[in-house]
N, CA, C and O atoms as CSV, one atom per row, in Angstrom:
chain,resi,resn,atom,element,x,y,z
A,1,UNK,N,N,14.598,-16.194,20.804
A,1,UNK,CA,C,13.963,-16.619,19.774
A,1,UNK,C,C,12.641,-16.534,19.902
A,1,UNK,O,O,12.106,-16.935,20.935
A,2,UNK,N,N,12.019,-16.076,19.020
A,2,UNK,CA,C,10.301,-15.849,18.917
A,2,UNK,C,C,9.657,-16.982,19.023
A,2,UNK,O,O,10.100,-18.057,18.619
A,3,UNK,N,N,8.561,-16.813,19.579
A,3,UNK,CA,C,7.715,-17.832,19.659
A,3,UNK,C,C,6.627,-17.862,18.625
A,3,UNK,O,O,6.304,-16.758,18.187
A,4,UNK,N,N,5.886,-19.104,18.066
A,4,UNK,CA,C,5.038,-19.018,17.193
A,4,UNK,C,C,3.645,-17.956,17.178
A,4,UNK,O,O,2.970,-17.645,16.196
A,5,UNK,N,N,3.480,-17.546,18.536
A,5,UNK,CA,C,2.231,-16.715,18.683
A,5,UNK,C,C,2.964,-15.562,18.510
A,5,UNK,O,O,2.434,-14.854,17.654
A,6,UNK,N,N,4.076,-15.034,19.025
A,6,UNK,CA,C,4.692,-13.570,18.706
A,6,UNK,C,C,4.973,-13.533,17.000
A,6,UNK,O,O,4.857,-12.473,16.384
A,7,UNK,N,N,5.318,-14.694,16.383
A,7,UNK,CA,C,5.719,-14.043,15.333
A,7,UNK,C,C,4.146,-14.124,14.508
A,7,UNK,O,O,4.008,-13.307,13.598
A,8,UNK,N,N,3.170,-14.908,14.741
A,8,UNK,CA,C,2.095,-14.610,14.016
A,8,UNK,C,C,1.249,-13.389,14.389
A,8,UNK,O,O,0.379,-13.000,13.610
A,9,UNK,N,N,1.469,-12.789,15.522
A,9,UNK,CA,C,1.167,-11.547,15.999
A,9,UNK,C,C,1.888,-10.398,15.261
A,9,UNK,O,O,1.312,-9.384,14.869
A,10,UNK,N,N,3.280,-10.668,15.100
A,10,UNK,CA,C,3.810,-9.526,14.194
A,10,UNK,C,C,3.287,-9.752,12.658
A,10,UNK,O,O,3.050,-8.697,12.070
A,11,UNK,N,N,3.089,-10.844,11.980
A,11,UNK,CA,C,2.363,-11.038,10.878
A,11,UNK,C,C,1.177,-10.069,10.711
A,11,UNK,O,O,1.007,-9.238,9.818
A,12,UNK,N,N,0.463,-10.333,11.675
A,12,UNK,CA,C,-0.817,-9.737,11.926
A,12,UNK,C,C,-1.173,-8.325,11.685
A,12,UNK,O,O,-2.047,-7.791,11.003
A,13,UNK,N,N,-0.078,-7.804,12.576
A,13,UNK,CA,C,0.008,-6.232,12.726
A,13,UNK,C,C,0.732,-5.888,11.338
A,13,UNK,O,O,0.434,-4.733,11.033
A,14,UNK,N,N,1.523,-6.440,10.450
A,14,UNK,CA,C,2.314,-5.833,9.611
A,14,UNK,C,C,0.988,-5.862,8.259
A,14,UNK,O,O,0.873,-5.092,7.306
A,15,UNK,N,N,0.357,-6.734,8.541
A,15,UNK,CA,C,-0.866,-6.882,7.098
A,15,UNK,C,C,-1.813,-5.933,7.204
A,15,UNK,O,O,-2.476,-5.433,6.295
A,16,UNK,N,N,-1.852,-5.636,8.737
A,16,UNK,CA,C,-3.083,-4.627,8.991
A,16,UNK,C,C,-2.329,-2.971,8.574
A,16,UNK,O,O,-2.848,-2.067,7.918
A,17,UNK,N,N,-1.212,-3.001,9.103
A,17,UNK,CA,C,-0.493,-1.678,8.443
A,17,UNK,C,C,-0.527,-1.559,6.927
A,17,UNK,O,O,-0.935,-0.571,6.316
A,18,UNK,N,N,-0.061,-2.658,6.400
A,18,UNK,CA,C,0.175,-2.591,4.928
A,18,UNK,C,C,-1.433,-2.603,4.219
A,18,UNK,O,O,-1.512,-2.406,3.006
A,19,UNK,N,N,-2.592,-2.822,4.964
A,19,UNK,CA,C,-3.670,-2.756,3.966
A,19,UNK,C,C,-4.027,-1.351,4.420
A,19,UNK,O,O,-4.573,-0.726,3.510
A,20,UNK,N,N,-3.861,-0.526,5.764
A,20,UNK,CA,C,-4.528,0.720,6.003
A,20,UNK,C,C,-3.705,1.597,5.074
A,20,UNK,O,O,-4.204,2.624,4.614
A,21,UNK,N,N,-2.224,1.161,4.725
A,21,UNK,CA,C,-1.148,1.984,3.822
A,21,UNK,C,C,-1.994,2.180,2.395
A,21,UNK,O,O,-2.388,3.259,1.953
A,22,UNK,N,N,-2.148,1.054,1.874
A,22,UNK,CA,C,-2.964,0.682,0.457
A,22,UNK,C,C,-4.466,1.573,0.475
A,22,UNK,O,O,-4.915,2.085,-0.551
A,23,UNK,N,N,-4.960,1.636,1.443
A,23,UNK,CA,C,-6.525,2.376,1.357
A,23,UNK,C,C,-5.948,3.854,1.424
A,23,UNK,O,O,-6.401,4.697,0.650
A,24,UNK,N,N,-5.017,4.160,2.281
A,24,UNK,CA,C,-4.611,5.935,2.586
A,24,UNK,C,C,-3.987,6.387,1.226
A,24,UNK,O,O,-4.247,7.530,0.851
A,25,UNK,N,N,-3.112,5.518,0.379
A,25,UNK,CA,C,-2.664,5.482,-1.030
A,25,UNK,C,C,-3.750,5.738,-1.927
A,25,UNK,O,O,-3.670,6.648,-2.752
A,26,UNK,N,N,-4.691,5.053,-1.834
A,26,UNK,CA,C,-5.943,5.109,-2.694
A,26,UNK,C,C,-6.352,6.165,-2.442
A,26,UNK,O,O,-6.303,6.843,-3.468
A,27,UNK,N,N,-6.888,6.915,-1.324
A,27,UNK,CA,C,-7.427,8.070,-1.108
A,27,UNK,C,C,-6.955,9.329,-1.484
A,27,UNK,O,O,-7.601,10.375,-1.548
A,28,UNK,N,N,-5.454,9.089,-1.794
A,28,UNK,CA,C,-4.752,10.570,-1.674
A,28,UNK,C,C,-5.388,10.651,-3.643
A,28,UNK,O,O,-5.485,11.716,-4.253
A,29,UNK,N,N,-5.646,9.577,-4.116
A,29,UNK,CA,C,-6.062,9.821,-5.618
A,29,UNK,C,C,-7.435,10.312,-5.819
A,29,UNK,O,O,-7.907,10.513,-6.938
A,30,UNK,N,N,-8.169,10.532,-4.534
A,30,UNK,CA,C,-9.556,10.858,-4.773
A,30,UNK,C,C,-9.751,12.235,-4.377
A,30,UNK,O,O,-9.038,12.678,-3.477
A,31,UNK,N,N,-10.704,13.048,-4.977
A,31,UNK,CA,C,-10.834,14.422,-4.817
A,31,UNK,C,C,-12.258,14.288,-3.829
A,31,UNK,O,O,-13.394,14.172,-4.290
A,32,UNK,N,N,-11.886,14.337,-2.265
A,32,UNK,CA,C,-12.716,14.593,-1.300
A,32,UNK,C,C,-12.373,15.993,-0.180
A,32,UNK,O,O,-11.291,16.518,0.084
A,33,UNK,N,N,-13.233,16.193,0.128
A,33,UNK,CA,C,-13.492,17.426,1.449
A,33,UNK,C,C,-12.438,16.937,2.422
A,33,UNK,O,O,-12.092,15.758,2.360
A,34,UNK,N,N,-11.835,17.853,3.427
A,34,UNK,CA,C,-10.851,17.434,4.314
A,34,UNK,C,C,-11.644,16.390,5.390
A,34,UNK,O,O,-11.173,15.335,5.813
A,35,UNK,N,N,-12.936,16.944,5.712
A,35,UNK,CA,C,-13.633,15.696,6.482
A,35,UNK,C,C,-13.712,14.366,5.672
A,35,UNK,O,O,-13.414,13.323,6.255
A,36,UNK,N,N,-14.023,14.343,4.610
A,36,UNK,CA,C,-14.349,13.106,3.856
A,36,UNK,C,C,-12.773,11.942,3.764
A,36,UNK,O,O,-12.666,10.722,3.638
A,37,UNK,N,N,-11.798,13.017,3.895
A,37,UNK,CA,C,-10.519,12.128,4.070
A,37,UNK,C,C,-10.424,11.600,5.288
A,37,UNK,O,O,-10.000,10.474,5.550
A,38,UNK,N,N,-10.781,12.331,5.971
A,38,UNK,CA,C,-10.651,12.097,7.508
A,38,UNK,C,C,-11.639,10.889,8.092
A,38,UNK,O,O,-11.329,10.027,8.913
A,39,UNK,N,N,-12.958,11.086,7.406
A,39,UNK,CA,C,-14.008,9.824,7.755
A,39,UNK,C,C,-13.506,8.612,7.202
A,39,UNK,O,O,-13.542,7.560,7.839
A,40,UNK,N,N,-12.990,8.710,5.931
A,40,UNK,CA,C,-12.510,7.553,5.198
A,40,UNK,C,C,-11.273,6.765,5.764
A,40,UNK,O,O,-10.996,5.568,5.842
A,41,UNK,N,N,-10.647,7.927,6.125
A,41,UNK,CA,C,-9.166,7.045,6.964
A,41,UNK,C,C,-9.859,6.361,8.019
A,41,UNK,O,O,-9.532,5.181,8.149
A,42,UNK,N,N,-10.842,6.857,8.902
A,42,UNK,CA,C,-11.018,6.333,10.152
A,42,UNK,C,C,-11.630,5.214,9.865
A,42,UNK,O,O,-11.407,4.209,10.540
A,43,UNK,N,N,-12.436,5.206,8.897
A,43,UNK,CA,C,-12.967,3.644,8.588
A,43,UNK,C,C,-11.876,2.533,8.146
A,43,UNK,O,O,-12.047,1.333,8.360
A,44,UNK,N,N,-10.923,2.981,7.611
A,44,UNK,CA,C,-9.719,2.051,7.017
A,44,UNK,C,C,-9.108,1.749,8.449
A,44,UNK,O,O,-8.916,0.560,8.704
A,45,UNK,N,N,-8.867,2.439,9.155
A,45,UNK,CA,C,-8.192,2.252,10.525
A,45,UNK,C,C,-8.865,1.502,11.308
A,45,UNK,O,O,-8.440,0.379,11.577
A,46,UNK,N,N,-10.285,2.065,11.936
A,46,UNK,CA,C,-10.976,1.183,12.987
A,46,UNK,C,C,-11.838,0.032,12.503
A,46,UNK,O,O,-12.371,-0.644,13.383
A,47,UNK,N,N,-12.027,-0.247,11.411
A,47,UNK,CA,C,-12.533,-1.455,10.947
A,47,UNK,C,C,-11.836,-2.339,10.610
A,47,UNK,O,O,-11.872,-2.539,9.396
A,48,UNK,N,N,-10.920,-3.251,11.410
A,48,UNK,CA,C,-9.764,-3.897,11.037
A,48,UNK,C,C,-10.104,-5.174,9.998
A,48,UNK,O,O,-10.830,-6.123,10.292
A,49,UNK,N,N,-9.485,-5.001,8.847
A,49,UNK,CA,C,-9.310,-5.755,7.776
A,49,UNK,C,C,-10.328,-5.654,6.664
A,49,UNK,O,O,-10.025,-5.782,5.478
A,50,UNK,N,N,-11.305,-5.467,7.016
A,50,UNK,CA,C,-12.279,-5.182,6.228
A,50,UNK,C,C,-12.728,-3.725,5.817
A,50,UNK,O,O,-13.678,-3.475,5.075
A,51,UNK,N,N,-11.830,-2.731,6.463
A,51,UNK,CA,C,-12.136,-1.400,6.432
A,51,UNK,C,C,-11.361,-0.873,4.979
A,51,UNK,O,O,-11.991,-0.229,4.140
A,52,UNK,N,N,-10.134,-1.180,4.826
A,52,UNK,CA,C,-9.508,-1.121,3.470
A,52,UNK,C,C,-10.209,-1.426,2.287
A,52,UNK,O,O,-10.175,-0.571,1.403
A,53,UNK,N,N,-10.804,-2.412,2.094
A,53,UNK,CA,C,-11.579,-2.879,1.041
A,53,UNK,C,C,-12.803,-2.060,1.166
A,53,UNK,O,O,-13.238,-1.702,0.071
A,54,UNK,N,N,-13.498,-1.652,2.217
A,54,UNK,CA,C,-14.639,-0.807,1.889
A,54,UNK,C,C,-14.107,0.344,1.486
A,54,UNK,O,O,-14.907,1.009,0.828
A,55,UNK,N,N,-12.996,0.866,1.639
A,55,UNK,CA,C,-12.717,2.496,1.278
A,55,UNK,C,C,-12.302,2.222,-0.315
A,55,UNK,O,O,-12.489,3.202,-1.036
A,56,UNK,N,N,-11.814,1.139,-0.911
A,56,UNK,CA,C,-11.304,1.197,-2.188
A,56,UNK,C,C,-12.840,0.651,-3.082
A,56,UNK,O,O,-13.168,1.185,-4.141
A,57,UNK,N,N,-13.631,-0.449,-2.450
A,57,UNK,CA,C,-14.917,-0.566,-3.084
A,57,UNK,C,C,-16.105,0.608,-3.272
A,57,UNK,O,O,-17.113,0.554,-3.977
A,58,UNK,N,N,-15.723,1.485,-2.559
A,58,UNK,CA,C,-17.084,2.522,-2.279
A,58,UNK,C,C,-16.538,3.705,-3.098
A,58,UNK,O,O,-17.294,4.673,-3.180
A,59,UNK,N,N,-15.481,3.773,-3.648
A,59,UNK,CA,C,-14.865,4.627,-4.576
A,59,UNK,C,C,-15.470,6.012,-4.181
A,59,UNK,O,O,-16.276,6.591,-4.909
A,60,UNK,N,N,-15.000,6.549,-2.894
A,60,UNK,CA,C,-15.503,7.962,-2.653
A,60,UNK,C,C,-14.980,9.052,-3.396
A,60,UNK,O,O,-13.926,8.931,-4.021
A,61,UNK,N,N,-15.634,10.108,-3.379
A,61,UNK,CA,C,-15.120,11.079,-4.377
A,61,UNK,C,C,-15.086,11.259,-5.781
A,61,UNK,O,O,-15.802,10.458,-6.382
A,62,UNK,N,N,-14.485,12.051,-6.471
A,62,UNK,CA,C,-14.348,11.894,-7.909
A,62,UNK,C,C,-12.738,11.683,-7.793
A,62,UNK,O,O,-12.141,12.211,-6.855
A,63,UNK,N,N,-12.002,10.853,-8.823
A,63,UNK,CA,C,-10.735,10.672,-9.292
A,63,UNK,C,C,-10.312,12.064,-9.692
A,63,UNK,O,O,-11.131,12.895,-10.084
A,64,UNK,N,N,-8.897,12.326,-9.576
A,64,UNK,CA,C,-8.161,13.247,-9.983
A,64,UNK,C,C,-7.954,13.306,-11.326
A,64,UNK,O,O,-7.628,12.212,-11.788
A,65,UNK,N,N,-8.038,14.329,-12.244
A,65,UNK,CA,C,-7.764,13.779,-13.861
A,65,UNK,C,C,-6.166,13.337,-13.961
A,65,UNK,O,O,-5.329,13.997,-13.345
A,66,UNK,N,N,-5.862,12.435,-14.592
A,66,UNK,CA,C,-4.821,11.936,-15.021
A,66,UNK,C,C,-3.590,13.176,-15.609
A,66,UNK,O,O,-3.858,14.207,-16.226
A,67,UNK,N,N,-2.588,12.817,-15.306
A,67,UNK,CA,C,-1.496,14.092,-15.535
A,67,UNK,C,C,-0.807,13.784,-17.029
A,67,UNK,O,O,-0.153,12.754,-17.196
A,68,UNK,N,N,-1.001,14.730,-18.072
A,68,UNK,CA,C,-0.609,14.231,-19.302
A,68,UNK,C,C,0.847,14.019,-19.463
A,68,UNK,O,O,1.284,13.261,-20.329
A,69,UNK,N,N,1.677,14.737,-18.566
A,69,UNK,CA,C,2.905,14.621,-18.761
A,69,UNK,C,C,3.547,12.960,-18.235
A,69,UNK,O,O,4.535,12.297,-18.549
A,70,UNK,N,N,2.505,12.782,-17.382
A,70,UNK,CA,C,3.138,11.181,-17.018
A,70,UNK,C,C,3.030,10.402,-18.340
A,70,UNK,O,O,3.764,9.427,-18.499
A,71,UNK,N,N,2.150,10.774,-19.310
A,71,UNK,CA,C,1.673,9.961,-20.076
A,71,UNK,C,C,2.828,10.066,-21.374
A,71,UNK,O,O,3.162,9.173,-22.152
A,72,UNK,N,N,3.243,11.317,-21.312
A,72,UNK,CA,C,4.224,11.729,-22.256
A,72,UNK,C,C,5.615,10.969,-22.019
A,72,UNK,O,O,6.404,10.521,-22.851
A,73,UNK,N,N,5.661,10.967,-20.661
A,73,UNK,CA,C,6.919,10.152,-20.346
A,73,UNK,C,C,7.249,8.851,-20.565
A,73,UNK,O,O,8.311,8.265,-20.775
A,74,UNK,N,N,5.851,8.453,-20.447
A,74,UNK,CA,C,5.796,6.857,-20.878
A,74,UNK,C,C,5.867,6.508,-22.199
A,74,UNK,O,O,6.340,5.465,-22.651
A,75,UNK,N,N,5.397,7.388,-22.778
A,75,UNK,CA,C,5.477,7.169,-24.426
A,75,UNK,C,C,7.126,7.408,-25.116
A,75,UNK,O,O,7.439,6.744,-26.104
A,76,UNK,N,N,8.021,8.308,-24.559
A,76,UNK,CA,C,9.050,8.319,-24.990
A,76,UNK,C,C,9.868,6.846,-24.518
A,76,UNK,O,O,10.707,6.319,-25.248
A,77,UNK,N,N,9.540,6.391,-23.419
A,77,UNK,CA,C,10.241,4.894,-23.088
A,77,UNK,C,C,9.818,3.890,-23.956
A,77,UNK,O,O,10.694,3.135,-24.375
A,78,UNK,N,N,8.635,3.708,-24.328
A,78,UNK,CA,C,8.570,2.620,-25.360
A,78,UNK,C,C,8.445,2.936,-26.486
A,78,UNK,O,O,8.387,2.076,-27.365
């Protein structure tokens, strides 16, 4: 059986990985040079817990234009 400290450690690591994943998925929507992706990715991973928020709040690069075919598919459903 897991001890409470082990459970807390597992939850902490899970939250850290989840926030890093959110930051990485956010960076995929931005137009950056490869070095920019690497630098912002390192910020998200090396500054625990506040790094992903810094990446999202700073909004690096330009946003990719929306795909018009996705909007078209949504209009057919509704």
